C-alpha positions in Angstrom: 241.7 -100.8 -93.4 240.5 -101.5 -97.1 243.7 -101.6 -99.5 241.5 -99.6 -102.0 241.1 -96.6 -99.7 243.2 -93.7 -100.7 246.3 -93.1 -98.5 246.9 -89.6 -100.1 244.5 -86.6 -99.2 244.9 -83.4 -101.3 243.1 -80.1 -100.3 243.1 -77.1 -102.6 242.4 -73.7 -101.5 241.4 -71.0 -103.9 240.4 -67.4 -103.8 242.3 -66.6 -100.7 242.8 -62.8 -101.4 246.4 -62.9 -100.3 250.2 -62.9 -101.6 252.2 -66.0 -101.6 254.2 -64.5 -98.7 251.1 -63.9 -96.5 249.6 -67.3 -97.2 253.0 -69.0 -96.5 253.2 -67.0 -93.2 249.7 -67.8 -92.2 250.1 -71.7 -92.9 253.6 -71.8 -91.1 251.9 -69.9 -87.9 249.0 -72.5 -88.2 251.1 -75.5 -88.4 253.3 -74.2 -85.6 250.2 -74.0 -83.1 248.4 -77.1 -84.5 251.3 -79.7 -84.3 252.8 -80.3 -80.7 256.6 -80.1 -81.6 257.1 -78.3 -85.0 260.9 -79.0 -84.6 260.1 -82.6 -84.6 257.2 -82.0 -87.4 258.6 -79.7 -89.9 261.7 -81.0 -91.9 261.6 -78.1 -94.6 260.4 -74.6 -94.3 261.2 -72.5 -97.4 259.5 -69.3 -97.4 261.2 -68.3 -100.9 259.5 -71.4 -102.5 256.6 -71.2 -100.3 256.8 -74.8 -99.3 256.5 -76.7 -96.1 257.2 -80.3 -95.7 257.0 -82.5 -92.5 255.8 -85.5 -90.8 253.2 -86.0 -88.3 251.4 -88.6 -86.3 247.6 -89.6 -86.5 246.1 -91.3 -83.4 243.4 -94.0 -83.8 242.4 -96.8 -81.2 241.7 -100.3 -81.1 239.4 -100.9 -77.9 241.6 -99.4 -75.3 244.9 -99.6 -77.3 246.2 -96.1 -78.5 247.6 -96.6 -81.8 249.3 -94.0 -84.4 250.1 -94.1 -87.8 252.7 -91.5 -89.3 251.9 -89.3 -92.2 254.0 -87.0 -94.4 252.3 -83.5 -94.8 253.1 -81.1 -97.6 252.0 -77.4 -97.9 252.5 -75.3 -100.9 251.5 -71.4 -101.3 251.1 -69.3 -104.4 249.5 -65.9 -105.0 245.8 -66.3 -104.0 246.2 -70.1 -103.7 247.4 -73.0 -101.8 247.6 -76.8 -101.5 247.9 -79.2 -98.5 248.6 -82.8 -98.7 248.7 -85.6 -96.3 250.1 -89.1 -97.0 249.7 -92.2 -94.7 253.0 -94.1 -94.4 252.8 -97.7 -94.1 254.1 -99.2 -90.6 253.5 -98.6 -87.3 255.9 -96.2 -85.5 257.9 -97.5 -82.4 255.5 -95.4 -80.1 252.4 -96.8 -81.3 250.3 -99.1 -79.2 249.4 -101.4 -82.1 252.9 -102.7 -83.5 251.2 -105.5 -85.6 249.3 -103.1 -87.6 251.1 -101.9 -90.7 248.0 -99.6 -91.6 245.1 -98.5 -89.4 241.8 -100.5 -89.1 238.9 -99.2 -91.1 237.4 -97.4 -88.1 241.1 -95.9 -87.4 241.2 -94.9 -91.1 237.9 -93.1 -91.0 238.8 -91.3 -87.8 242.1 -90.1 -89.4 240.2 -88.9 -92.7 237.9 -87.1 -90.6 240.7 -85.4 -88.8 242.6 -84.5 -92.0 239.2 -83.0 -93.3 238.8 -81.0 -90.0 242.3 -79.8 -90.2 242.0 -78.7 -93.8 238.8 -76.6 -92.9 240.8 -74.9 -89.9 243.8 -74.3 -92.2 241.4 -72.8 -94.9 240.1 -70.3 -92.2 243.5 -69.4 -91.0 244.8 -68.9 -94.8 241.9 -66.6 -95.4 243.1 -64.6 -92.1 239.7 -65.7 -90.3 241.3 -68.4 -87.8 241.1 -68.1 -84.0 244.5 -66.3 -84.0 243.6 -63.7 -86.9 243.0 -61.0 -84.5 246.2 -61.5 -82.4 248.3 -58.9 -84.4 245.4 -56.1 -84.4 246.6 -54.1 -81.3 
């Protein structure tokens, strides 16, 4: 990837019409259902502070090779607003099929960036109580 490309992606959410506790709970539940094994992903989950910190993996491909780049994920909730941040980690994880690549290719980078943007859009819906699981508790 082009070294001038940003490796940190920050998304701010405002006017959520919810308390810090509600926003935190919605984010925690969203992360739990959107990351495979949250025990492997989430490192810090502090409801009192409204903070979630973890590490995930982003897939990308070189021809038929399945590659991965790890990323840190941070989430902070406050009354009526929140922030999500992803940061790419240099170096290929042991399970990546592309061990010689410290960072993704330009095409891989664009795929990861697109995935982060889509994730952020879905999270924003969940934070507003509009996600696909928003009606789960309504019985």
